[in-house]
Residue, then its C-alpha position, 0 to 999 in steps of 0.5 A: m162496695m166497689e168504688l167506681q170512679k167517673g168515666e169508669s165502666l163494669s161489665l154486668d157479667y162481672q161475677r161479684f155482683d148479681l146484675s140481673r136487676i140494678t136499682i138506683g137509689l136517691g137519698w137526702d135530708v129534709s132541706n127547706i130554704k127560708p124565703p128572703f126577709w123582704k118576701k116575708w115582710w111583703s106577704k106579712g109573715a105568710e111565706q112558707e119555707t120551700p123544700i128542696d125536691l130532688d127527683a130520680i129519672a131514667v131515660l131509655v135511649q133506642h138503637t135507631a128510632p127516635t125517642v119520645d117527643w121531648q118537649n111534650i113530657p110534662l114536667d109540672k107536678s101541680i096539675q093532673v097530667k096524662p103520662q107518656t105511653e112510649g115508655d122512654v122516660v121513668y120519672y115522677n109523672q110516669l112510674r114505669d116504662a111501657s114493658g114494666h121492666v124499668i120501675h120507679s118507686g114514687d115521687n118523694t118531694t121533701g126527703i123525709g125518711d131514712g135511706d133511699d127516698e126514690q128508687i128506680e129498678v131496671h130489669l135488664k134481662q127482660l128489657s127490650a133489645h131495641y134499647k141501647r142505653v138507660v141513662f140515670i139522672v137526678s135533678i132538682y125540681q124547679g131548681v133554677a126558678r127557686k134558686h135551689h142547687f145541690g150545695m143547698v141539699k143536706n146529705a144528698f147521695i145517689r147510688a147503684l145496687d145489684a139484685t141482692g142490694r149490694e152496693m156498687t157505687r155511690f156519688y155524694l151530691s152535697e159535699e162535692l164542690e163541682y156540684q155546688d151550683r148544679c141543678t141536674v146530674i147525670f149520675g151513670e148509665v147502662y149500656h149494651q156492647r158486644s151482646e153484654w151490659f155495662f154500667r158506666a159511672v158518669g157524674e156530669g153536673y149541669t146548671s139546668d133543672d130540665f133533663r129534657e135539654l140533655f137529650p136531642a130529639t133523636i139519639 
């Protein structure tokens, strides 16, 4: 594995890896938060433990045109929603972009299972030329309201794999002190420059659990 540090970039023409496709893998162990004593007493013991729910998200950034209307991107998992059709965001309510070249494996709400609990695949060679960046994010669902943060999650990580499954870089989200009170982390991005694609490790944490707040209406 090549250990990319924060801010470092890797050319996707780098011969050591097959970078025709990149997979972002997110994993964590089941981490249930017990309700406070007063809440259990008030509900006569009926209050259940709440699982910490991590989500992998990909935001596709266009060269010149505005992205989709951010405030119309639905975040609620509890109701039936109509996914966006423009394909600028791939996440739990929209599992692929309009072209089908950025694909989400599906929502895991508990962390049950070994290895990656969620994955996002990006087929870079087929990706439309009007995209200049794909930004990869991990966010805790309703983290602010539930008072969840990465410091509470067991064995959380996010990693980047090449087309053969070879791991290029990985961030541990539970063990790093800088993520202890954070609900969202921009993991990394692929970006287009001088007719070449690059992957950059970012690793920036944010207290907000709303990934829409990290981007302006137009980029």
